[in-house]
C-alpha positions in Angstrom: 29.8 -13.1 -9.0 28.0 -15.5 -6.7 30.3 -17.9 -4.7 29.8 -21.6 -3.9 28.3 -20.7 -0.4 25.6 -18.5 -1.9 22.7 -20.4 -0.4 24.1 -20.0 3.1 24.7 -16.3 2.5 21.3 -15.7 1.0 19.4 -17.5 3.7 21.3 -15.8 6.5 20.5 -12.4 4.9 16.8 -13.1 4.4 16.3 -14.7 7.7 17.3 -11.4 9.3 15.1 -9.5 6.9 12.2 -11.8 7.9 12.6 -10.7 11.5 12.7 -7.1 10.4 9.6 -7.4 8.2 7.7 -9.1 11.1 8.6 -6.5 13.7 8.0 -3.6 11.3 4.6 -5.0 10.4 3.6 -5.2 14.0 4.6 -1.6 14.6 3.0 -0.4 11.4 -0.4 -2.0 12.1 -0.3 -0.8 15.7 0.3 2.8 14.6 -2.6 2.5 12.1 -4.9 1.2 14.8 -3.7 3.8 17.2 -4.5 6.6 14.7 -7.8 5.0 13.9 -8.8 4.7 17.6 -7.5 8.1 18.5 -8.8 10.2 15.6 -11.4 8.1 13.7 -10.4 10.4 10.8 -10.0 9.2 7.2 -7.9 12.4 6.5 -5.4 11.5 9.3 -5.1 8.0 7.9 -4.6 9.3 4.4 -1.9 11.7 5.7 -0.2 8.8 7.5 -0.2 6.7 4.3 1.2 9.6 2.3 4.0 10.1 4.9 4.8 6.4 4.7 5.5 6.3 1.0 6.1 9.9 -0.4 9.7 10.4 0.9 10.9 7.1 -0.5 9.1 7.9 -3.8 10.7 11.3 -4.1 14.2 10.2 -3.1 14.0 7.0 -5.2 16.7 7.4 -7.8 18.9 9.8 -5.8 19.0 7.3 -3.0 19.8 4.5 -5.5 22.7 6.6 -6.9 24.1 6.9 -3.4 23.7 3.1 -3.0 25.8 2.6 -6.1 28.5 5.1 -4.9 29.3 3.5 -1.6 29.5 0.1 0.0 26.0 -1.4 -0.2 26.6 -3.5 3.0 27.1 -0.3 5.0 24.1 1.3 3.4 21.9 -1.6 4.5 23.3 -1.5 8.1 23.0 2.3 8.4 19.5 2.3 7.0 18.2 -0.4 9.3 19.7 1.3 12.4 18.5 4.7 11.2 14.9 3.4 11.0 15.2 1.8 14.4 16.6 5.0 16.0 13.9 7.2 14.5 11.2 4.8 15.9 12.7 5.3 19.4 11.6 8.9 19.2 8.1 7.5 19.9 9.3 5.8 23.0 10.7 9.0 24.4 7.7 11.0 23.5 5.3 8.6 25.1 7.0 8.5 28.5 5.1 11.3 30.1 2.2 11.9 27.7 0.0 10.6 24.9 1.7 10.4 21.5 0.9 13.5 19.4 -0.6 12.6 16.0 1.7 14.9 14.2 4.7 13.2 15.7 3.6 9.8 14.5 3.1 11.1 11.0 6.6 12.7 11.1 8.2 9.5 12.3 6.5 7.5 9.5 7.9 10.0 7.0 11.4 9.9 8.4 11.3 6.0 8.5 10.4 6.2 4.8 13.6 8.0 4.1 15.5 5.0 5.5 13.5 2.7 3.4 14.4 4.7 0.3 18.0 3.6 0.8 17.5 0.1 2.2 15.1 -1.2 -0.6 17.4 -0.6 -3.6 20.4 -1.6 -1.6 19.1 -5.1 -0.8 17.7 -5.5 -4.3 21.1 -4.6 -5.8 23.0 -6.9 -3.3 21.0 -10.1 -4.1 22.6 -10.7 -7.6 26.1 -10.3 -6.1 25.3 -13.3 -3.9 22.9 -15.5 -5.9 23.8 -17.1 -9.3 21.9 -15.6 -12.2 19.9 -18.8 -12.9 18.6 -18.9 -9.4 17.4 -15.3 -9.1 13.8 -16.0 -10.0 13.5 -18.8 -7.5 15.1 -16.6 -4.8 12.6 -13.8 -5.6 9.9 -16.3 -4.9 11.4 -17.2 -1.5 11.8 -13.5 -0.8 8.1 -12.9 -1.6 7.1 -15.7 0.6 9.1 -14.4 3.6 7.7 -10.9 3.2 4.1 -12.3 2.9 4.5 -14.5 6.0 6.1 -11.6 7.9 3.2 -9.3 7.0 0.5 -11.8 7.8 2.0 -12.9 11.1 2.9 -9.3 12.0 -0.7 -8.2 11.4 -2.0 -11.0 13.5 0.5 -10.3 16.4 -0.4 -6.6 16.3 -4.1 -7.5 16.7 -3.2 -9.6 19.8 -0.6 -7.2 21.3 -2.2 -3.8 20.7 -4.9 -4.1 23.3 -2.5 -5.3 26.0 0.8 -3.5 25.1 1.6 0.1 24.5 3.3 1.6 21.4 6.6 1.8 23.2 6.8 -2.0 23.6 6.1 -2.5 19.9 8.8 0.0 19.0 11.2 -2.0 21.0 10.2 -5.1 19.0 10.9 -3.2 15.9 14.3 -2.2 17.2 15.1 -5.8 18.0 14.1 -6.8 14.5 16.4 -4.1 13.0 19.3 -5.3 15.2 18.8 -8.9 14.1 18.7 -7.8 10.4 21.8 -5.7 10.9 23.6 -8.7 12.5 22.8 -10.9 9.6 24.1 -8.3 7.1 27.4 -8.0 9.1 27.7 -11.8 9.1 27.7 -12.3 5.4 30.3 -11.4 2.7 29.0 -9.0 0.1 31.3 -8.2 -2.8 32.2 -4.5 -3.2 31.9 -3.2 -6.7 34.1 -0.7 -8.4 32.2 1.8 -10.5 33.7 2.2 -14.0 32.7 5.8 -14.4 34.3 6.7 -11.1 37.6 4.9 -11.8 38.1 6.3 -15.3 36.9 9.9 -14.8 35.6 12.0 -12.0 31.8 12.5 -12.3 29.2 14.4 -10.4 26.4 12.9 -8.5 23.8 14.0 -11.1 25.9 12.6 -13.9 26.0 9.2 -12.2 22.2 9.4 -11.8 21.9 10.0 -15.5 24.2 7.0 -16.2 21.7 4.8 -14.3 18.9 5.9 -16.6 21.1 5.3 -19.6 21.9 1.8 -18.4 18.2 1.1 -18.1 17.5 2.5 -21.5 20.1 0.2 -23.0 18.3 -2.9 -21.6 15.4 -2.3 -24.0 13.1 -5.1 -22.7 13.6 -4.1 -19.1 13.1 -0.4 -20.0 9.8 -1.1 -21.7 8.8 -3.4 -18.8 9.3 -0.7 -16.3 6.8 1.6 -18.1 4.4 -1.4 -18.4 4.8 -1.9 -14.7 3.9 1.7 -13.9 0.7 1.5 -16.0 -0.1 -1.8 -14.3 0.4 -0.2 -10.8 -1.9 2.7 -11.5 -4.7 0.1 -12.1 -3.7 -2.5 -9.6 -2.7 -0.5 -6.5 -6.2 0.8 -5.6 -7.6 -2.8 -5.5 -6.4 -3.6 -2.1 -7.7 -0.3 -0.7 -11.1 -1.1 -2.2 -11.4 -4.7 -0.9 -13.3 -3.5 2.3 -15.8 -1.6 0.1 -16.4 -4.6 -2.1 -16.8 -6.9 1.0 -18.9 -4.5 3.2 -20.8 -2.3 0.7 -21.3 -4.3 -2.5 -21.5 -7.8 -1.0 -23.1 -6.5 2.2 -20.8 -8.7 4.2 -19.5 -8.4 7.8 -16.1 -7.2 9.0 -15.1 -10.9 9.4 -15.8 -11.4 5.7 -13.8 -8.3 4.9 -10.9 -9.8 6.9 -11.3 -13.1 5.1 -10.9 -11.4 1.7 -7.6 -9.9 2.9 -6.5 -13.3 4.3 -7.4 -15.0 1.0 -5.3 -12.5 -0.9 -2.3 -13.1 1.4 -2.7 -16.9 1.1 -2.6 -16.6 -2.7 0.6 -14.5 -2.4 2.1 -17.1 -0.2 1.2 -20.0 -2.5 2.5 -18.1 -5.5 5.8 -17.3 -3.7 6.3 -20.9 -2.7 5.5 -22.1 -6.3 8.0 -19.6 -7.7 10.7 -20.5 -5.2 10.4 -24.2 -5.8 9.8 -24.4 -9.5 11.0 -21.0 -10.7 7.7 -20.1 -12.4 7.0 -20.1 -16.1 10.4 -20.7 -17.9 9.7 -18.2 -20.7 9.3 -15.0 -18.8 8.2 -13.1 -21.9 5.1 -15.3 -21.7 5.0 -15.7 -17.9 4.8 -12.0 -17.0 1.9 -11.3 -19.4 0.2 -14.5 -18.0 0.5 -13.2 -14.4 -0.9 -9.8 -15.4 -3.8 -11.4 -17.3 -4.5 -13.7 -14.3 -4.8 -10.6 -12.1 -6.9 -8.7 -14.6 -9.3 -11.6 -15.2 -9.7 -12.2 -11.4 -10.5 -8.5 -10.8 -12.9 -8.2 -13.8 -14.8 -11.4 -12.9 -15.1 -10.1 -9.3 -16.8 -7.0 -10.7 -19.3 -9.1 -12.5 -20.3 -11.1 -9.5 -23.9 -10.7 -8.0 -24.3 -9.2 -4.6 -24.6 -12.6 -3.0 -21.3 -13.8 -4.6 -18.9 -13.0 -1.7 -17.5 -16.5 -1.5 -16.6 -16.5 -5.2 -15.0 -13.1 -4.6 -12.9 -14.7 -1.8 -11.8 -17.4 -4.3 -10.7 -14.7 -6.8 -8.9 -12.9 -4.1 -6.7 -16.0 -3.8 -6.0 -16.0 -7.6 -5.3 -12.2 -7.4 -2.7 -12.9 -4.7 -1.3 -15.8 -6.6 -0.5 -13.6 -9.5 1.5 -11.1 -7.5 4.7 -13.1 -6.9 4.4 -14.6 -10.4 4.7 -11.1 -11.7 7.0 -9.4 -9.1 9.5 -12.3 -9.0 10.4 -12.5 -12.7 10.4 -8.7 -13.1 12.8 -8.3 -10.2 15.0 -11.1 -11.4 15.1 -9.7 -15.0 16.3 -6.3 -13.7 19.0 -8.1 -11.6 20.1 -10.1 -14.6 19.9 -7.6 -17.4 21.3 -4.5 -15.7 25.0 -4.4 -14.8 25.5 -4.7 -11.0 27.1 -1.3 -10.6 23.9 0.4 -11.8 21.3 -1.6 -10.0 20.9 0.7 -7.0 19.9 3.6 -9.4 17.6 1.4 -11.5 15.8 -0.1 -8.5 15.5 3.4 -7.0 13.9 4.7 -10.2 11.6 1.6 -10.4 10.5 2.1 -6.8 9.8 5.8 -7.4 7.7 5.1 -10.5 5.7 2.4 -8.7 5.2 4.6 -5.6 4.0 7.6 -7.7 1.6 5.3 -9.6 -0.2 4.5 -6.3 -1.7 7.9 -5.5 -2.6 8.4 -9.2 -4.5 5.1 -9.2 -6.2 5.8 -5.9 -7.3 9.3 -7.1 -8.8 7.9 -10.3 -10.4 4.8 -8.7 -11.8 6.7 -5.7 -13.7 9.2 -7.8 -14.9 6.5 -10.2 -16.0 4.0 -7.6 -17.9 6.7 -5.6 -19.8 7.8 -8.7 -20.6 4.5 -10.5 -19.9 1.8 -7.9 -16.9 -0.1 -6.7 -17.9 -3.3 -8.6 -17.9 -1.4 -11.9 -14.4 -0.1 -11.1 -13.3 -3.7 -10.6 -14.7 -4.6 -14.0 -13.2 -1.7 -15.8 -9.7 -2.0 -14.2 -9.7 -5.7 -14.7 -10.4 -5.3 -18.5 -7.7 -2.6 -18.8 -5.2 -4.8 -16.9 -5.9 -7.7 -19.4 -5.2 -5.1 -22.1 -1.8 -4.4 -20.5 -1.1 -8.2 -20.6 -1.9 -8.2 -24.3 0.4 -5.1 -24.8 3.2 -7.1 -23.3 2.8 -9.8 -25.9 2.7 -7.2 -28.7 5.9 -5.4 -27.7 8.8 -7.4 -29.2 11.4 -6.4 -26.6 9.2 -7.8 -23.8 8.0 -10.9 -25.7 11.6 -12.0 -26.3 13.1 -10.5 -23.1 14.8 -13.8 -22.1 16.9 -13.6 -25.2 18.1 -10.0 -24.6 21.8 -9.9 -24.0 23.1 -8.2 -20.9 
């Protein structure tokens, strides 16, 4: 369905998203530091994290169903403006007094509702603009933009937080949302007719079921979604445990802990650029297990390092980051290719929900394990299990030959 001007449309769309990611990263990090400085409470930070992902996880497929029912362009515009308007509540609240902690948590939760609609909408819009054969490369460019936005946003937040107030950073976020909205308005996005709506009147819940049926029919993608959930349970706690590895196990400094995070981001950026330029490994039935195995091996070897091995750990942080876009890009592109466009909102909504719910499960398991036997042993165990998931991908026929699966 892509037109000859697809590159222009794609770059306009994602240039706006880059501004939005940048401004949102600045505000998000500023709020985290504000909560840390104000409360110094791990419980409050945990509640803020929960508020930031739980609504979008719960709404997932329901939000995706609505995305498929209406004009996706309008969904993206409304979601961006909704998130910005909710953020302005913080500006009003901070005029005459300090920001209440409860209000920040509520705002984070309501912003997550907007994200629940925006994320599946933009994922479902991309294959309407981009030719099928270019989807993997465009996923690499997208990953690179998001990584740069996060890295630069985090750095800017560190510079601006001591000299600016939260209100100023909220205004930056609003400006980013307005730029993103403007770019969405500027491009042409095809409007899809939904077959089940045109032939027979169906309920909202029936349409949600149709999305699941569409996913089931794409056997390789369906199996890959469950593999991805298992992978996320093991992978998601790793970033949260980076500081413990750097500070407690390797007995490093806060600077070294920051360097480990930066090394991971650099790896993600390099991986995204590689994917964008070359398209990654051509056979994705092999490329996806390879990226999972690369992540697993890097984590497992990190768990085997001696206590004076921080700099080797930093190197493996780069290879961990490198594997992320090499995994995410092909998985996203396969879903966009193998699922009919009219069902993509629902499928991406379900995928996002499964990934989001996997995170707290992984954190709960890893936290108790790491506290009792050591964070390095968790790295070793989870790395070995992730390598096992990579092997499982090669064993499952539908994933091994996924590039041959007919849409």
